[in-house]
N, C-alpha and C positions, 0 to 999 in steps of 0.2 A: 895342621892343614898346610904347612909350609912344604917347600921342595918343588922341583921341576916336574912337569907332567908332559909325557910324549903325546904327539898328535900326528895324524897323517898329513900329507901335502895337499889334501883336498880341503883343508880348513883355511879360512881367511878371516883375519881380524881387522875391523875398521873402527877407527876412533873419531867421534865427533869432537867439537871444541869445548864441550862442557867440562870434561875432566880428563885431559890428555895424560896426566901423570899416572892416574890409575890404569889407563889403557896400556901404558908402557910397562907398568909392573906386571900386568896380566900377560902381556906378550913375552916378557922375560921368563915368567914362570912356565909358560907353555913352550918356550924356545921356538916361537913362531913370530916372524916379523909383522909389524903393522903394514897394512896395505897402503900404497901410495894413493893419496886422495887430495884433491885441491878443493878447499872450501873457502869461499870468500863472500863478502857482503858488498853488493852494489851500492852506488851513491844514493839510490832511492830506498835503501835498507832491505832490499830483496836478498835472499840467500841463494847462492849458486854452488852446485856440487859437481865435480868432475872426477870420476874414478880414473886413476892413472894406470891401472892394470886390469887384466881380465878376471872376472869372477864367474864366467860361464861354467855352469855345472858344479860350482863350488858350494860348500857349506859355510855360509857367511854369518859372522857374529858382529853386531854393531854395538859398541860400548858408548852409551850416552845417557847419563842421569838427566832428568828434566828438572834440574834445580834452577835457581835464578840466573839470568832472566828466563823464567819458566817458558813463556810463550816462544821466545827465540830458540831455545834449546829443543823444545818439543817440535817446532816446525822444521828445524834442522834435521832432527831424527827422521821425521816423515819423508823429507826430501832424499835423505841417504837411502832409506828403505826403497823409495820409488826408483832411484838410480840403480840399485842392485837388482830389483825386479826386472827392470827394462834391460839390464845387462845379462839377463838369463841365469841369475844365481839359482842353484838347485833348491836351497833352503835358506831362509833368512830368520835369524834369531836376534831380537832386540834385548840387549843386556841393559836394563834400566835400574841401576842400584837404588836410586831414589826416584819414586814415582810421584811426579808433581800432580797436584789436584787430588791427592788421595784423601785429604781431609774433607773434601766435598763428596762424600760417599752416600749421602742420604739428604732428604729434605728436612730441614729443622723448622721450617715455617712455610707458609704458602708462597706459591709463585717463584720457587727456587729451582735451579737445575740440579741434576745429579751429575756433576762434571767428571767425576772419576769414571763413570760408565761411558760418558761421551768420549773421553780419551781412549778407553778400551776399544770402542767402536771405530774411532779414527785410525788407530794403529792397525786393526784388522783390515780395514778398507784399503789402507796404504799398501798392503801386501805382505806384512810380516807373518811368518808361520808360527812363531813361538815368542813368548815374552818371559823374561826372568827379572825378578825384583827382590829387594831385601827389606824385611820388616815393614810391611805395609801398615798404614795407620789402622786399617780395618781388614781382617782376613777375608771378608765376604767379597772384596774387590776381585779375588780370583774368579768368582762366579760371574763377573761382568764380561768375561772373555768367552768367545765361542771357539777359540783356539787354545792349544796347550799353554798354561801359565804356571811357571814354577815360582813358588814363594819361599825364599830362603830366609835364614835368620843369622844375625851376627852375635846372638847370645853366647854361643860357645867361645867365640873369640874374646869377648869382653869378660865373660865369667872366668875363663882360664887366666886372664891377666889379673883379675881381682883375687883369684885363689892364691897367687904368688905373694900377695900382701900379708897373708896369714892373719887376718883380722881376729881379734878376740871380742866376743860378745857383739856381733854385728847382726843386723836385720836387713832384709830386702824390703824396700818401700815401694808399693804401687801408688802412683799419684792420683789414681782414680779407679773406679770399678772396671773400666774398659781395658786397663793394662794388667789385670790380675793374671790372665793367661800367660803373658810374657813373664811376669814376676814369678810364676810357678816354675818356669824353665830355669830361672836363676836359682831358685831354692832347691831344685832337683840336683843341679851341678854343685852348688856351693854348700848344700846341706845347712841352710840358715832358715830361721823362721821368717814369716812374712807379716808385714804391717800394711794396711790399706787406708789411704786417705779418701775421704768422701767429699765431694764438692758438687755444686749445682750451678748452672748458668741461668742468668736472668736478664731482663731487658730485651730490647729489640734485636732479634737474631741471636740471642744468647751470648752477646759479647761481654757481658759483665760476669765475672767469675767470683764465686764465694765458697771458701772452704768451710766445711761444717763440722767435721769430726775426724779423729784418728782411731782406727780400729786395730788394737794390738798394743803391746808394750814397747815403748820407745825410750823410756827413761834410762839414762846411762849407757845407751847403745850407740854403736857406730851405724849410721843410717846410710844405706846405699839406695838412692832413688833411681828407678829405671824408667825409661820411656823410649818411644820410637823416634821422636823428633824434638829438637829445641830450635825454635824460630826467633821470636821476639824476646825470649827470655823470661816470660811470665812465670815459668816453672820455678824461677829463683825465689819467688814469693813463698814457696813451700818450705824453703830452707829456714826462714825465720819462724814459721809455725812449728816445725820439727824441733828447732832449738828451744823454743818456749815450752814445748812439751817435755823437754828433758834430754833430747838427743845430745850425745857427746861430741860428735863430729859428722860432717856430711860429705858423702861422695855421690857422684851422679854417673850413671852409665846410660848414654843415649846414642842411638845408632847414627842418626842423621844430624850433623851440626850445621843447620842452615844459618843461624846466628845473624839475624838482620836487625836493623834499627838499634835500640839501646841494649841489645843482648850482651855484647862484649863488655860494655861499661858496667852492666848489672852484675855480670860474673866477677869482674875484677873487684867490685865493691862488696861482694857478698862474702859470707863465711864458708863457702864451699871449699873443701880441701882439694878436690880434684874432679874435673869433668872428663870422663872417658868416652871417646867417640870413635867413629870409623871414618875412612876416607871415601865413603860413598859419594860425597860431594867434596870439592876442593876446599881446603882450609888454609887460606893465606896466613902469613906470619902475623899480620896485624890482628888476627882473630884468635891468637893463642892465649889471650887474657893473662899476660904476665906469668906464663908457665903453669897456669892452672889446667890447661887443656892438654890431654894426652890423646894423640891420634894413633889408632891401631889400623893396620892395613886389612882391607877386605879382599885384596887381590888374590891371595892363595886360595881362598874359598871359591871365588868366581872362576879361577883357572881350573880348579877341579871340576866344577859344574860344567863349564864349557867342554872340557875333555870328556865328561860322562855323556853329555848330550850328543856330541860329535861321534862318540863311539857306541851310541845306542845302549848305554849302561844306566843303571838306576841312579837317579839323583838323590832319592831319599836315603839310600845306603850310606851316603856321606855323613848324614846326621845320625843314623843308627850307630855308626862307628863312634860317635860322640855320646852314645847312650841317651839320645833324645828322640822323642816321638816326632814324626814329621807329618804334615807341616806344622808351623807354629800355630 
């Protein structure tokens, strides 16, 4: 998915402050400069946005993952959308590689919000015409939108990296039943068997996690654990369970490296051989966990998708070229 993609002069790229390095990579791949924009924070913590060039009648793409600080980055995205709408942009597409609040996609107990739906409603109300995201925690979030929503996947990028390692006797491990669909994509590309870990949540709000079983043969195998997001690092607990069950070594392929709290320390102290992630969110040097974290760029994929949307071409064709059924 590498290489430059040509676009017309009707396209405008705007970067928020959440992940400017990713935006620069996308702009380079498209050979389109980023729009001049002034974003600052007032003393009372309000966000102010000023577009420094005209977007009237243009096809605008705003690059802004809603990663931490989630509320600030989400509000900044909404304000940029409003600025573009009021500046008479022809079409506004929000490129949200990481969709914050995606894990709040349903009510797990009484008197809870479905915040993933609320965010979808707010984006639509702000005036965005289309939203693009990568490896949502739950695919049904696409249905929360009343506007076009493209759900991309980083699976081919990470699977192709793993393929180069030429593993002998490896298996794809789904950490729970909910990730089996994603695991199937890896097995299709890598031609490896799949193992599923079963777990259940208990306690108030389901905050306590208990692993109950491993379905499949893991003994003597290289285990490649896949998932959509690694936040606090609780997934590291699965490493010890897999090793006790006889796994030879552990790799992890996880799209969004949020890595908050004790996550980096847990990774450094664990027996994980390598954690493969993408740059949907920024990964500062202090989070690279002593060389255990390998960051792959999602920019070439997003550049292709932006070019396809701008040129009114099929987005799903990009994944069909990778011999994948779209969407994930």
